[in-house]
N, C-alpha and C positions, 0 to 999 in steps of 0.2 A: 355516020358517026354515032357511036353509042352514047346514051345519056346516062347520068347517074341518078337523076331524080325524076319524078313524074312530071308529065305535062299536066299541070295543075288542073285545068278545067276537065280534061278527059278522065284523069284519075279520080277527081272528085265526083264526077258523074257515075263512074263505076262503083265508087264507095257508097254513094247514095243508093244506087240500085241494090247493092249488096245488103245495106242496112234495111232496105225495104223488102228483102226476101226475093228480089228479082235476080237470081244467081245467073241466069242465062245472059242477061244484059251485062252484068258485072264481068262475067267470063269473057264475053265478046270484046268489051272495051279494054279490059286488062290484057287480053291476048294480043290485040293490035299494038298496044303500047309495049308489051313484053317483046314481041317480035322485032320492034324497032330499037330494042336495046335498053328500055327503061327498067332499071334494076328494081325499083319499088313495085312496079307492075309484075315483074318476074317473081318476086317474093309473094305477092298477093295470089298470083296464079298457082304457084307451088302450094300455097296454103289450101286452096280449093281442092287440089288433087290429094294433098296429104290428109285432109280431114274429111274428104268426101262430101264437100258442100256443093250441091248443084251438079255433081257428077260422081261417078264411081271412084272410090278410093283407088289411087294409082301412085304408090310410093315411088316407083321407078321414074315416073314422069315428074313427080314433085322434086325428086333429087336432081333431075336434069335441069329444071328451071332454077333451083337453088344454085346449082353449079354455074350456070350462066351468070347469075348475079354475083356469085362469090368470086368468079374469075375476073369480074369487072371491078372488084374491090369492095363490094358491099359487106360490111361487117356482120350485119344480121344474117344475111345469106350464108356467110362463112360459118357462123355459129350453128345454124340449122343444118347445113351440110355436114359439118363435123359430127354433130349428134347422130345424123343418119348413118355415117360411116362407123361411128363407135358402136352402134347397136345393130347394124346390118339392116336398116330400114330402106328398102328399095334399091339398095346397093349391097355388094358383098361386104361383110364386116371387115374393116381395115383400120387397125389402130394407127398405122403410120399416116394414112390420109387424114384420119380424125385429128391426130396430133398437129399436123401441118395446118389444117383449117382452123383449129382452135388457136394456134399460135398466131396466125395472120389476123384473126379478129382481136386477140389480146394485144397485138402490136398497135391496134387502133384505139386502145384504151378500154376495151370491153373486159371488165373485171370478172364477170361470170365465165367468159371464155378462158381467161387466165387460170381461174380455179379449176375448170374442167380439164384443161391441158395438164395442170400440175397433178391432179388426181390420176389422170390417165398415165402420165409419165411413171408414177409409182408402180403401175401394173404392167408396164412394158418391159420386155427383156432387152438386154444390151444391144442385140442385133437390130431389133425394130427401132429402138431409140436412135441408134447410129444412122439408120436409113432415113428416119424422119429429119434428123439434123442435116444430113447430106442433101436431102431434097430442099430444105429451107435455104441452104447455102447457095444453091443453084438458082433460086427463084428471086425475082425482083423485090 
């Protein structure tokens, strides 16, 4: 069963290792939690890949971890994934996917995501906007 929050002790140990510059330990701890479905650990792991902290920058892998957490309903992951789709970072640039993920985060009260979605909407053509709305109507 997937979890939505971190197993506090293990996540805290990884965060302490990260803060101390021990990125190998942080990665190992977060990876274990992430693979078990912990969305906070998935986001932390994605950040390591996105920023190249303790590993080589790998935007595609960062996007994969954000997507796992986003699909589980984590609004922070949804915002990060939307931004990656909007700018083509580690994924093919896709305004429809970006709009959908921004919208999902905005629906959870994330004002920044709502602003980003609204700005993106102004730049989208009618066909892309219709596709985004169609996708949203089919999703939970």
